[in-house]
C-alpha positions in Angstrom: -64.1 29.4 -80.7 -63.0 26.9 -83.3 -63.3 23.1 -83.5 -59.6 22.3 -83.6 -58.5 18.7 -83.3 -57.2 17.4 -80.0 -54.2 15.1 -80.4 -52.5 12.6 -78.1 -48.8 13.6 -78.2 -45.8 11.4 -77.4 -43.8 13.4 -74.8 -40.6 11.5 -75.8 -40.7 13.0 -79.3 -43.3 15.8 -79.2 -45.1 14.2 -82.2 -48.8 13.6 -82.4 -49.9 10.0 -81.9 -53.6 10.0 -82.7 -56.6 12.4 -82.8 -58.6 12.0 -79.6 -61.3 14.6 -79.8 -62.0 18.2 -80.9 -61.9 21.4 -78.9 -65.3 22.2 -77.5 -67.2 25.1 -78.9 -69.0 27.7 -76.7 -72.2 25.9 -77.5 -70.9 22.6 -76.4 -69.6 24.0 -73.2 -73.0 25.5 -72.6 -74.7 22.2 -73.2 -72.3 20.3 -70.9 -72.8 22.8 -68.0 -76.6 22.9 -68.5 -76.8 19.1 -68.5 -74.6 18.9 -65.4 -76.9 21.5 -63.7 -80.0 19.5 -64.6 -78.4 16.4 -62.8 -78.0 18.3 -59.5 -81.2 17.0 -57.9 -80.1 13.4 -58.5 -77.0 13.9 -56.3 -79.1 15.0 -53.3 -79.2 11.5 -51.8 -76.0 10.9 -49.9 -76.3 7.2 -50.2 -76.3 7.4 -53.9 -73.3 9.8 -53.9 -71.3 7.3 -51.8 -72.2 4.5 -54.2 -71.1 6.6 -57.1 -67.7 7.2 -55.6 -67.1 3.6 -54.7 -68.3 2.3 -58.0 -66.0 4.8 -59.8 -63.1 3.5 -57.7 -63.9 -0.1 -58.6 -64.3 0.6 -62.3 -61.0 2.5 -62.4 -59.3 -0.5 -60.8 -60.8 -2.8 -63.3 -59.7 -0.6 -66.2 -56.3 0.0 -64.5 -54.1 -1.6 -67.2 -55.6 0.5 -70.0 -55.6 3.7 -67.9 -51.9 3.2 -67.0 -51.0 2.4 -70.6 -52.7 5.5 -71.9 -51.3 7.8 -69.2 -47.7 6.5 -69.8 -48.0 7.0 -73.5 -49.0 10.6 -73.0 -46.8 11.6 -70.0 -43.8 9.2 -70.0 -44.2 9.0 -66.2 -43.8 5.3 -66.2 -46.0 2.3 -65.1 -44.5 2.2 -61.6 -45.3 5.8 -60.8 -48.7 5.6 -62.5 -49.7 2.4 -60.8 -49.1 4.2 -57.5 -51.0 7.3 -58.7 -54.0 5.2 -59.7 -54.0 3.5 -56.3 -54.0 7.0 -54.7 -56.8 8.1 -57.0 -59.1 5.2 -56.2 -58.3 5.5 -52.5 -59.4 9.2 -52.6 -62.7 8.2 -54.2 -63.3 5.6 -51.5 -62.2 8.0 -48.7 -64.7 10.6 -49.8 -67.4 8.0 -49.9 -66.6 7.4 -46.2 -66.8 11.1 -45.6 -70.3 11.2 -47.2 -71.5 8.3 -45.2 -70.3 9.8 -41.9 -72.0 13.1 -42.6 -69.9 15.3 -40.3 -69.0 17.5 -43.3 -72.5 18.9 -43.1 -71.5 20.6 -39.9 -75.0 20.5 -38.5 -75.7 22.9 -35.5 -79.0 23.3 -33.8 -79.7 25.9 -31.2 -83.2 25.7 -29.8 -85.2 28.9 -29.0 -84.2 30.4 -25.7 -86.3 33.4 -24.5 -84.2 33.7 -21.3 -81.2 35.0 -23.2 -80.5 38.7 -23.8 -81.4 39.3 -26.5 -83.6 36.2 -26.9 -82.5 33.4 -29.3 -84.9 32.2 -32.0 -84.8 28.5 -33.1 -81.8 28.3 -35.4 -80.7 25.2 -37.5 -77.5 25.4 -39.6 -76.0 23.0 -42.1 -74.1 23.1 -45.4 -75.4 22.6 -48.9 -73.7 22.1 -52.3 -72.8 25.1 -54.3 -73.8 23.7 -57.7 -71.8 22.8 -60.8 -68.1 22.8 -60.3 -65.5 23.4 -63.0 -62.3 21.3 -62.6 -59.1 22.2 -64.5 -56.9 19.2 -64.8 -53.2 19.2 -63.8 -50.4 18.3 -66.2 -48.2 16.4 -63.7 -50.8 14.1 -62.2 -52.9 12.7 -65.0 -55.1 10.8 -62.6 -54.9 12.1 -59.0 -55.2 15.7 -59.9 -57.1 15.3 -63.2 -60.4 13.9 -64.4 -61.0 11.3 -61.6 -58.8 13.2 -59.1 -59.4 14.9 -55.8 -61.3 18.0 -57.0 -63.8 15.8 -58.9 -64.1 13.3 -56.0 -64.6 16.0 -53.4 -67.1 17.9 -55.5 -69.2 14.9 -56.2 -69.0 14.0 -52.5 -70.4 17.4 -51.7 -73.3 16.9 -54.1 -71.9 19.0 -57.0 -71.9 17.9 -60.6 -68.5 18.4 -62.3 -67.5 19.6 -65.7 -63.8 18.9 -66.2 -61.5 20.8 -68.6 -59.0 18.2 -69.8 -55.3 19.0 -69.8 -53.8 19.1 -73.3 -50.9 16.8 -72.2 -53.2 13.8 -71.7 -56.4 14.0 -73.6 -56.8 10.3 -74.3 -56.3 9.5 -70.6 -58.9 12.1 -69.8 -61.4 10.7 -72.2 -60.9 7.2 -70.8 -61.3 8.2 -67.2 -64.3 10.4 -68.0 -66.0 7.4 -69.7 -65.3 5.3 -66.6 -66.8 8.0 -64.3 -69.9 8.4 -66.5 -70.4 4.6 -66.5 -70.1 4.6 -62.7 -72.8 7.2 -62.5 -75.1 5.1 -64.7 -74.5 2.0 -62.5 -75.3 4.0 -59.4 -78.6 5.1 -60.9 -77.5 8.7 -61.7 -77.5 10.6 -64.9 -74.1 10.3 -66.6 -74.0 14.1 -67.0 -73.0 14.4 -63.3 -69.5 14.3 -64.9 -68.7 15.9 -68.2 -65.4 16.6 -70.1 -64.4 19.4 -72.4 -61.2 20.1 -74.3 -59.5 23.3 -75.4 -58.1 26.6 -74.0 -61.2 28.6 -75.1 -63.5 26.0 -73.5 -61.7 26.5 -70.2 -62.4 30.3 -70.4 -66.0 29.7 -71.3 -66.4 27.3 -68.5 -65.3 29.7 -65.7 -67.5 32.4 -67.1 -70.6 30.2 -67.5 -73.4 31.6 -65.2 -74.4 28.1 -64.0 -70.9 27.2 -62.9 -70.8 27.9 -59.1 -67.1 27.2 -58.2 -63.9 26.1 -59.8 -60.8 24.1 -58.9 -57.5 24.5 -60.7 -54.0 23.1 -60.6 -51.4 24.6 -62.8 -49.2 27.6 -63.5 -49.3 31.0 -61.9 -50.0 32.7 -65.2 -52.8 30.4 -66.3 -54.4 30.1 -62.8 -54.3 33.9 -62.2 -56.0 34.5 -65.5 -58.9 32.2 -64.6 -59.0 33.5 -61.0 -59.4 37.0 -62.3 -62.1 35.9 -64.8 -64.0 34.2 -61.9 -63.8 37.4 -59.8 -64.8 39.6 -62.8 -68.1 37.7 -63.4 -71.4 39.6 -62.7 -71.7 37.0 -59.9 -68.2 36.1 -58.8 -67.5 32.5 -57.8 -65.0 30.8 -55.5 -61.8 29.8 -57.4 -59.7 27.3 -55.6 -56.4 27.4 -57.5 -53.0 25.8 -56.9 -50.6 28.0 -58.8 -47.0 27.5 -57.8 -44.7 26.9 -54.9 -41.0 27.2 -54.1 -41.2 24.9 -51.1 -38.3 26.3 -49.1 -36.0 24.2 -46.9 -33.9 25.5 -44.0 -31.0 23.4 -42.8 -29.4 24.4 -39.6 -25.6 24.3 -39.2 -26.0 21.7 -36.4 -28.2 19.5 -38.6 -25.6 19.7 -41.4 -22.8 18.8 -39.0 -24.8 15.9 -37.6 -25.9 14.2 -40.9 -24.7 16.2 -44.0 -24.6 13.1 -46.2 -28.1 11.9 -45.4 -29.5 15.4 -45.9 -27.7 15.8 -49.3 -29.0 12.4 -50.5 -32.5 13.1 -49.3 -32.6 16.5 -51.0 -31.3 15.0 -54.3 -34.0 12.3 -54.2 -36.8 14.8 -53.5 -35.8 17.5 -56.0 -35.4 15.0 -58.9 -38.4 12.8 -58.1 -40.6 12.7 -61.2 -38.1 14.9 -63.1 -38.7 17.6 -60.6 -42.3 18.0 -61.8 -44.0 17.7 -58.4 -45.8 20.8 -57.0 -44.0 20.0 -53.7 -40.5 19.8 -55.1 -38.0 21.5 -52.7 -36.9 24.3 -55.1 -35.1 26.6 -52.6 -32.7 25.6 -49.8 -31.0 27.6 -47.1 -27.8 25.8 -46.1 -24.8 26.9 -44.1 -21.4 27.8 -45.3 -18.4 26.1 -43.7 -17.2 22.5 -43.5 -20.7 21.0 -42.7 -22.3 22.8 -45.6 -19.5 21.7 -47.9 -20.0 18.1 -46.9 -23.7 18.5 -47.6 -23.1 19.9 -51.1 -20.6 17.2 -51.8 -23.2 14.6 -51.0 -25.8 16.5 -53.1 -23.4 16.7 -56.0 -22.7 13.0 -56.0 -26.4 12.0 -55.8 -27.6 14.5 -58.4 -24.8 13.6 -60.8 -25.9 10.0 -60.7 -29.5 10.9 -61.8 -30.2 9.8 -65.4 -31.6 12.4 -67.8 -35.4 12.1 -68.1 -38.3 13.2 -70.2 -40.5 16.0 -69.0 -44.3 16.1 -69.5 -44.1 18.0 -72.8 -41.7 20.0 -75.0 -43.1 23.3 -73.9 -42.2 22.5 -70.3 -38.8 21.2 -71.3 -38.0 24.5 -73.2 -39.2 26.6 -70.3 -37.0 24.6 -67.9 -33.9 24.9 -70.1 -34.4 28.6 -70.6 -35.2 29.1 -66.9 -32.0 27.4 -65.5 -29.9 29.1 -68.2 -31.2 32.5 -67.1 -30.7 31.7 -63.4 -27.2 30.3 -63.9 -26.1 33.5 -65.7 -26.7 35.7 -62.6 -23.7 37.2 -60.9 -22.4 35.0 -58.1 -24.4 31.9 -59.1 -22.6 28.7 -59.5 -23.7 25.3 -60.8 -21.9 22.4 -59.1 -24.1 20.2 -61.3 -25.4 22.0 -64.4 -29.1 21.5 -65.0 -30.5 21.8 -68.5 -30.8 19.8 -71.8 -29.8 16.2 -71.4 -30.5 15.3 -75.0 -32.9 16.1 -77.9 -35.9 15.3 -75.8 -34.6 14.9 -72.2 -33.3 17.1 -69.4 -30.5 16.7 -66.9 -30.9 17.4 -63.2 -28.7 19.9 -61.4 -28.6 22.6 -58.8 -27.4 26.1 -58.4 -25.7 27.8 -55.4 -25.6 31.5 -54.4 -24.6 33.4 -51.3 -27.7 34.0 -49.2 -26.8 37.7 -48.7 -27.5 38.4 -52.4 -31.2 37.4 -51.8 -31.7 39.5 -48.6 -32.8 42.6 -50.6 -34.7 43.2 -53.8 -32.6 42.9 -57.0 -31.7 40.8 -60.0 -31.4 37.7 -58.0 -35.2 37.7 -57.2 -35.5 35.3 -60.1 -34.1 32.7 -57.8 -37.1 33.1 -55.6 -39.5 32.0 -58.3 -40.4 28.4 -59.1 -38.5 26.7 -61.9 -40.5 23.6 -62.9 -38.2 20.7 -63.4 -35.3 18.9 -61.7 -33.4 21.8 -60.2 -33.1 23.5 -56.8 -31.3 26.6 -55.6 -29.0 26.3 -52.6 -28.5 29.7 -50.9 -25.6 29.5 -48.4 -25.8 31.6 -45.3 -22.8 32.8 -43.3 -24.8 33.8 -40.2 -28.2 32.8 -38.9 -29.6 36.4 -39.3 -29.4 35.9 -43.1 -31.9 33.1 -42.8 -34.6 35.4 -41.5 -33.8 38.1 -44.0 -34.2 35.7 -46.9 -37.3 34.0 -45.5 -39.0 37.4 -45.2 -38.8 37.8 -48.9 -40.3 34.5 -49.9 -43.8 34.2 -51.4 -46.4 31.8 -50.1 -45.8 28.1 -50.5 -47.5 24.7 -50.2 -44.7 23.4 -47.9 -41.8 24.6 -45.8 -39.2 22.3 -44.3 -36.8 22.6 -41.4 -33.9 20.2 -40.8 -32.5 20.4 -37.3 -30.1 18.4 -35.1 -31.3 16.1 -32.3 -30.2 18.6 -29.7 -32.1 21.4 -31.4 -35.4 19.5 -31.2 -35.6 20.3 -27.5 -36.5 23.9 -28.2 -33.8 26.0 -29.9 -35.4 25.4 -33.3 -38.8 26.9 -32.2 -38.0 30.3 -33.5 -37.1 29.0 -36.9 -40.2 26.9 -37.0 -42.3 29.9 -36.2 -40.7 31.9 -39.0 -41.5 29.1 -41.5 -45.1 28.6 -40.4 -46.6 31.8 -42.0 -45.0 30.8 -45.4 -46.8 27.5 -46.0 -49.8 25.2 -45.5 -47.7 22.2 -44.4 -44.6 22.5 -42.3 -42.2 19.6 -42.1 -39.4 18.8 -39.7 -36.5 16.5 -40.8 -38.4 15.2 -43.8 -39.0 16.0 -47.5 -42.1 17.5 -48.9 -42.6 15.4 -52.0 -45.4 12.9 -51.3 -48.7 14.2 -50.0 -50.6 11.7 -47.8 -54.3 11.5 -48.5 -55.2 11.7 -44.8 -57.9 13.5 -42.8 -55.4 15.9 -41.2 -53.7 16.7 -44.5 -53.5 20.3 -45.8 -52.4 20.8 -49.3 -52.6 24.6 -49.8 -50.9 27.7 -48.7 -50.6 31.5 -48.9 -50.7 33.0 -52.4 -49.4 32.2 -55.0 -49.3 28.6 -53.7 -53.1 28.7 -53.7 -55.8 31.3 -54.1 -57.8 30.3 -51.1 -57.1 29.0 -47.6 -58.6 25.5 -48.4 -57.0 22.2 -49.0 -57.2 20.1 -52.2 -56.1 16.9 -50.5 -57.8 15.1 -47.5 -61.4 14.9 -46.3 -61.8 18.6 -45.6 -61.3 19.4 -49.3 -65.1 18.8 -49.5 -65.6 22.1 -47.7 -64.7 24.1 -50.9 -67.9 23.1 -52.6 -70.4 23.8 -49.8 -72.0 26.9 -48.3 -73.8 27.2 -44.9 -77.5 27.9 -44.6 -79.4 28.6 -41.4 -83.2 28.0 -41.0 -84.8 30.2 -38.4 -88.1 29.3 -36.6 -89.0 26.8 -39.3 -91.8 24.2 -38.8 -90.5 20.7 -38.4 -92.4 19.5 -41.5 -90.5 22.0 -43.7 -87.1 21.1 -42.3 -84.6 18.8 -44.1 -84.4 15.4 -42.3 -80.9 16.3 -41.3 -82.1 19.2 -39.1 -85.0 17.6 -37.3 -84.9 17.0 -33.6 -85.3 13.3 -33.8 -82.2 13.0 -36.1 -83.7 10.2 -38.2 -80.5 9.8 -40.2 -78.3 9.5 -37.1 -75.9 12.2 -38.2 -73.3 13.8 -36.0 -74.5 17.2 -34.9 -74.0 19.8 -32.2 -77.3 20.6 -30.4 -77.5 23.5 -27.9 -73.7 23.4 -27.8 -73.4 19.7 -27.0 -72.1 17.1 -29.5 -74.7 14.5 -30.6 -74.1 11.3 -32.5 -70.3 11.5 -32.3 -68.3 8.4 -31.5 -65.6 8.5 -28.8 
């Protein structure tokens, strides 16, 4: 592994701005992981962990102006978008602090010995403990909320796991700035700063997932990159959990009745969702099943008008721009595909939004049009027009796993006729929407941001309070003397934690 310089690059021109750091060597990755592992005992105290998370949120807010300026310089996402993303990031940190305080994530269950059962029960006490050092791989499209101070880092720290983050090459300066804030927060909370570490470089990312002291990994990125790391995690002498978000088509089904009822509103909504952030959201609706006929025509007319009014924009980097231009060109060249609004290059450094149409029947069986069933990262969607409802099921049966699936129905269909369609979408995704748009992921306790492969490599969520479960494993103590038990598992419940004792809830409000 070399020590190549790491540059901050202007996404508007593709030219380096300043040298930020150097790529980590294998020895530097090893030192970072070992230092993080040595800091594990300091995270054992839940009160200290909660303080770390809240302090990190406060310090990020204080540094907000500098963080947003750095992130905009490296991503061109704009101050408005990044201000909202920073607010989401700090809210996540504070939300996980609340999760830590509550303690329900420990999932404590106590079953006292019962000799009267057949067979007899011994005394059993179960809870969850942190896995160890977590490797986090930052996302390109969310330089804050899915990167150094993002949900993977916040949930891992909440679980009691130190974190080593592999910075994304699109925003190294932002990563350095945020890592410094988190390390300062650790010091202020009375923790070693090595509970959070940062490394740069492709080779460093590979070394990280292979390191014997790394106990789990979280990744957000491409199918190709994520699958390579997933395979490396599985091929280790001791395999580790790899929670990867790889890619998603996010299908949308629009019934004929819905199109007849509100074609213009659906067309406008689809345009706004698919072009949001230059189409660089993991939940962008990239594939739509819409009806043929008058209602479908009105929908496409509305979509055409709205997308045509979208100004060309800058993507996160030139590599993504080139992949987008090549991808839409290849798709548009397929037989039977039309481009009512042609997506592609909008200028030397920009891209123009657009959409493609194709008869749905061409996708009902394997063939050259399978390319349309793969994610194309950027401001484009594919509208497959069906002539009969049985074509919907035939196409849905061929879709890969997704983060989201959306159904648009009429008011009359909500009474029950749409149930079959909803049931056909549910196996395809981790979040199923009705009469909405998937872009925008609320950081809420009931949220699930994940889905069948290739959307994610596990059944877990990366957003919401239950994301903490990825970094924990259950342990049961059997017939253990009280003096040897953790305080959380003792009968007197000195910490006042929510638990289930002999099948009955204890310490739960409401």
